[in-house]
C-alpha positions, -999 to 999 in steps of 0.1 A, spaced: -698 -246 503 -717 -281 499 -689 -300 515 -685 -274 542 -720 -272 553 -717 -314 556 -684 -309 575 -701 -290 597 -731 -307 608 -709 -337 608 -687 -323 632 -716 -311 658 -729 -345 657 -697 -355 669 -691 -331 695 -730 -334 708 -716 -358 731 -684 -348 743 -696 -325 775 -716 -357 785 -681 -382 784 -661 -351 800 -688 -352 831 -686 -391 829 -653 -394 828 -645 -367 859 -666 -389 882 -637 -413 881 -607 -393 871 -590 -358 875 -592 -330 853 -558 -333 836 -565 -367 829 -594 -363 812 -575 -342 790 -547 -364 787 -568 -397 776 -587 -373 745 -553 -362 735 -537 -393 731 -565 -416 717 -572 -392 691 -535 -392 685 -535 -427 683 -562 -426 656 -550 -403 632 -515 -418 637 -530 -452 628 -546 -435 595 -512 -421 585 -494 -457 587 -524 -469 567 -527 -441 539 -483 -446 541 -483 -410 545 -451 -391 556 -451 -365 576 -424 -341 569 -410 -324 600 -386 -303 585 -414 -277 573 -434 -280 604 -435 -243 618 -431 -258 654 -434 -223 676 -471 -221 655 -480 -256 663 -476 -257 696 -489 -223 702 -523 -238 688 -521 -273 707 -522 -253 739 -547 -226 730 -569 -250 711 -564 -284 729 -545 -283 765 -554 -254 777 -596 -253 769 -597 -288 774 -582 -284 811 -602 -255 810 -635 -272 809 -626 -298 827 -622 -281 860 -655 -263 852 -675 -291 846 -665 -299 879 -684 -268 893 -714 -264 868 -736 -286 847 -724 -298 812 -758 -282 797 -744 -248 807 -709 -254 798 -722 -264 758 -740 -228 760 -710 -209 774 -691 -227 748 -719 -215 723 -695 -177 728 -668 -191 709 -680 -175 674 -681 -140 687 -647 -147 704 -636 -156 673 -650 -127 652 -636 -103 682 -602 -118 678 -600 -119 643 -611 -81 642 -592 -70 670 -559 -90 664 -558 -105 626 -569 -76 606 -599 -92 598 -630 -70 580 -663 -79 593 -697 -79 575 -728 -69 589 -739 -104 578 -715 -118 601 -726 -98 631 -763 -106 622 -762 -142 628 -742 -145 652 -767 -127 672 -798 -141 662 -779 -180 667 -772 -168 704 -811 -159 709 -816 -195 696 -791 -211 716 -810 -196 747 -848 -206 735 -829 -238 731 -819 -242 763 -848 -229 782 -819 -213 805 -833 -186 824 -809 -158 839 -815 -172 877 -795 -202 864 -767 -181 850 -764 -164 885 -769 -196 905 -741 -216 888 -707 -209 895 -688 -178 888 -659 -198 884 -672 -222 866 -688 -198 842 -653 -183 841 -632 -212 833 -655 -224 807 -655 -182 791 -620 -182 790 -618 -220 771 -642 -204 745 -614 -174 743 -586 -201 736 -603 -216 711 -611 -183 691 -573 -174 689 -563 -209 682 -588 -209 652 -575 -174 640 -538 -186 642 -543 -216 626 -557 -201 594 -527 -176 597 -500 -197 604 -509 -231 595 -515 -228 555 -485 -250 547 -498 -277 565 -521 -302 555 -556 -311 574 -540 -347 588 -505 -330 599 -525 -299 618 -547 -330 640 -523 -352 643 -494 -331 658 -515 -310 678 -531 -339 693 -494 -353 697 -481 -323 715 -510 -321 737 -507 -358 747 -468 -349 757 -478 -319 775 -504 -329 797 -488 -363 803 -464 -346 822 -492 -326 841 -513 -363 850 -477 -376 862 -467 -346 882 -507 -340 900 -525 -371 893 -505 -399 885 -531 -425 902 -552 -417 872 -535 -435 849 -539 -471 862 -579 -461 851 -573 -464 817 -574 -499 821 -611 -499 831 -635 -509 801 -661 -489 807 -634 -458 807 -615 -471 779 -650 -468 760 -660 -430 770 -625 -423 758 -630 -433 725 -664 -417 718 -641 -384 737 -608 -394 721 -607 -413 692 -643 -395 674 -645 -362 696 -608 -354 694 -592 -378 662 -620 -379 636 -635 -342 648 -604 -324 645 -596 -335 609 -633 -323 602 -628 -288 623 -590 -282 607 -610 -287 571 -635 -259 580 -605 -236 589 -586 -240 563 -614 -247 532 -637 -215 550 -625 -196 576 -622 -191 616 -655 -177 616 -673 -203 600 -659 -232 616 -664 -216 652 -703 -220 637 -703 -254 652 -703 -246 686 -744 -230 678 -747 -267 665 -736 -286 689 -767 -280 716 -788 -293 685 -768 -324 679 -772 -324 719 -809 -328 717 -806 -351 688 -789 -375 707 -814 -372 731 -840 -376 717 -826 -409 695 -809 -425 725 -827 -415 760 -861 -415 743 -864 -382 758 -888 -357 747 -887 -325 721 -907 -296 729 -919 -267 710 -898 -241 722 -866 -268 712 -887 -264 678 -880 -229 679 -845 -221 688 -836 -251 663 -846 -232 638 -839 -198 649 -797 -213 655 -801 -222 615 -812 -187 602 -781 -178 624 -759 -202 609 -770 -193 575 -767 -156 578 -739 -156 596 -722 -180 571 -735 -166 537 -711 -152 516 -687 -146 543 -652 -137 537 -625 -128 559 -606 -100 540 -570 -90 554 -562 -51 549 -541 -38 527 -513 -11 540 -510 21 522 
């Protein structure tokens, strides 16, 4: 369990900067180009690791239908929705809405994948969500004043994440974490490239810009490549529900990065929120298991 918690914290630290990188990239290019850059840089990094380690991908045994669905639901569609939403709402509000992912993951598992849920899971999710709102210091007026369409798009992205996590656990057991990560990112690169060529081909010229490349190294190579190795490890070795808890820790990481790199102040309400979030994650993940119903 210690390795799972280490991976969870490591993933949250990486993803803690993702919404900021997306916001910065959207200043210079469209949503489709952001999705393509994020996918291709992640795929290139993982491809290089595969080559260096001299690993072979057994493409004949790949469940292509399932891997394509996961690439769409975990990468192309939600990343497009997130990028579009951040043209309408703030990155902080987007990260807060993203924290509803564990709720969607649990509900989707219950209604579509016959998962039996423990009371501790529900309690932990509820506690963690309270911590998110305290940490963010968001008020109800902020939600009302935010773009309704932006909130809807971001919420739709979290629904996609929840469904993809359950699909991965059920249909991609035969693949290694590296295979899932590389193949989904490679497929996402091809699919998003087609969208870029059709809608915003001029964005491709911006990839030669040094500052753009640095942002994509952060968002793509680390935020997608390395991060997805950790994420699919959490899904396979833990559970979709446990892996989705990382979205509760992402705002925590954002606070840590803000204090460490931008010298932003940490207030008492933040410490209270952080404590409640950690309690929620612990309660939700303590002896958590997803059991399949057995037909009579």
